[in-house]
C-alpha positions as a Markdown table, in Angstrom:
| # | Residue | x | y | z |
|---|---|---|---|---|
| 1 | Unk | -0.5 | -38.1 | -42.2 |
| 2 | Unk | -2.9 | -40.3 | -44.1 |
| 3 | Unk | -2.4 | -42.9 | -46.7 |
| 4 | Unk | -3.0 | -46.5 | -47.6 |
| 5 | Unk | -2.0 | -49.9 | -46.3 |
| 6 | Unk | -1.8 | -53.2 | -48.2 |
| 7 | Unk | -2.0 | -56.7 | -46.8 |
| 8 | Unk | -1.2 | -59.8 | -48.9 |
| 9 | Unk | -1.2 | -63.5 | -48.2 |
| 10 | Unk | -0.1 | -66.3 | -50.4 |
| 11 | Unk | 0.3 | -70.0 | -49.9 |
| 12 | Unk | 2.7 | -72.2 | -51.9 |
| 13 | Unk | 0.7 | -75.1 | -53.2 |
| 14 | Unk | 3.8 | -77.3 | -53.6 |
| 15 | Unk | 4.4 | -77.1 | -49.9 |
| 16 | Unk | 0.8 | -78.0 | -49.2 |
| 17 | Unk | 1.0 | -81.1 | -51.4 |
| 18 | Unk | 4.3 | -82.3 | -49.9 |
| 19 | Unk | 3.4 | -81.7 | -46.2 |
| 20 | Unk | -0.3 | -82.0 | -46.0 |
| 21 | Unk | -1.2 | -84.3 | -48.8 |
| 22 | Unk | -3.6 | -82.0 | -50.6 |
| 23 | Unk | -3.6 | -78.9 | -52.8 |
| 24 | Unk | -4.4 | -75.6 | -51.0 |
| 25 | Unk | -4.0 | -72.7 | -53.5 |
| 26 | Unk | -4.6 | -69.4 | -51.7 |
| 27 | Unk | -3.8 | -65.9 | -52.6 |
| 28 | Unk | -5.4 | -62.7 | -51.2 |
| 29 | Unk | -4.7 | -59.0 | -51.3 |
| 30 | Unk | -6.5 | -56.1 | -49.7 |
| 31 | Unk | -5.9 | -52.3 | -49.6 |
| 32 | Unk | -7.3 | -49.9 | -47.0 |
| 33 | Unk | -6.9 | -46.7 | -45.0 |
| 34 | Unk | -3.9 | -46.0 | -42.8 |
| 35 | Unk | -3.0 | -42.9 | -40.9 |
| 36 | Unk | -0.7 | -41.4 | -38.2 |
| 37 | Unk | -1.9 | -38.7 | -35.9 |
| 38 | Unk | 0.0 | -37.3 | -33.0 |
| 39 | Unk | 2.4 | -34.8 | -31.5 |
| 40 | Unk | 5.1 | -34.2 | -28.9 |
| 41 | Unk | 6.6 | -31.8 | -26.5 |
| 42 | Unk | 10.2 | -30.6 | -27.2 |
| 43 | Unk | 12.5 | -28.5 | -25.0 |
| 44 | Unk | 15.4 | -26.6 | -26.7 |
| 45 | Unk | 18.8 | -27.5 | -25.3 |
| 46 | Unk | 20.8 | -25.3 | -27.8 |
| 47 | Unk | 20.5 | -24.1 | -31.4 |
| 48 | Unk | 20.9 | -27.6 | -32.9 |
| 49 | Unk | 19.6 | -30.0 | -30.2 |
| 50 | Unk | 16.1 | -30.4 | -28.6 |
| 51 | Unk | 15.1 | -32.8 | -25.9 |
| 52 | Unk | 11.7 | -34.5 | -26.8 |
| 53 | Unk | 10.1 | -35.1 | -23.4 |
| 54 | Unk | 7.2 | -37.1 | -24.9 |
| 55 | Unk | 5.7 | -38.0 | -28.2 |
| 56 | Unk | 2.4 | -39.8 | -28.6 |
| 57 | Unk | 1.1 | -41.2 | -32.0 |
| 58 | Unk | -2.1 | -42.9 | -32.9 |
| 59 | Unk | -2.0 | -45.3 | -35.9 |
| 60 | Unk | -5.4 | -46.4 | -37.2 |
| 61 | Unk | -5.7 | -48.9 | -40.0 |
| 62 | Unk | -8.8 | -50.2 | -41.8 |
| 63 | Unk | -8.8 | -53.3 | -44.1 |
| 64 | Unk | -12.2 | -54.4 | -45.3 |
| 65 | Unk | -14.6 | -54.4 | -42.3 |
| 66 | Unk | -11.8 | -54.8 | -39.7 |
| 67 | Unk | -10.0 | -51.9 | -37.9 |
| 68 | Unk | -6.9 | -51.7 | -35.8 |
| 69 | Unk | -5.9 | -49.0 | -33.4 |
| 70 | Unk | -2.2 | -48.9 | -32.5 |
| 71 | Unk | -0.4 | -46.4 | -30.3 |
| 72 | Unk | 3.3 | -45.3 | -30.1 |
| 73 | Unk | 4.9 | -43.4 | -27.2 |
| 74 | Unk | 8.4 | -42.2 | -27.2 |
| 75 | Unk | 11.0 | -39.7 | -26.0 |
| 76 | Unk | 14.5 | -38.8 | -27.0 |
| 77 | Unk | 16.9 | -36.3 | -28.6 |
| 78 | Unk | 16.1 | -34.3 | -31.7 |
| 79 | Unk | 19.1 | -33.0 | -33.9 |
| 80 | Unk | 18.3 | -30.1 | -36.2 |
């Protein structure tokens, strides 16, 4: 699966004035690539239930010039 990710940051200037004594207006937004690649191994228990012995997913994201690589590992029961 592939798609897009969006990151946004915004600072409330009123809070900056009250707590820090100066104005710090800041707002930023960036959109980039995101994806999920992976698979798993299922064993059939009966017609409606499978046991997922392992599932491994790789989640890359890219915003601007920075990349992140995240992994997810799981197991469980699959109902069909």
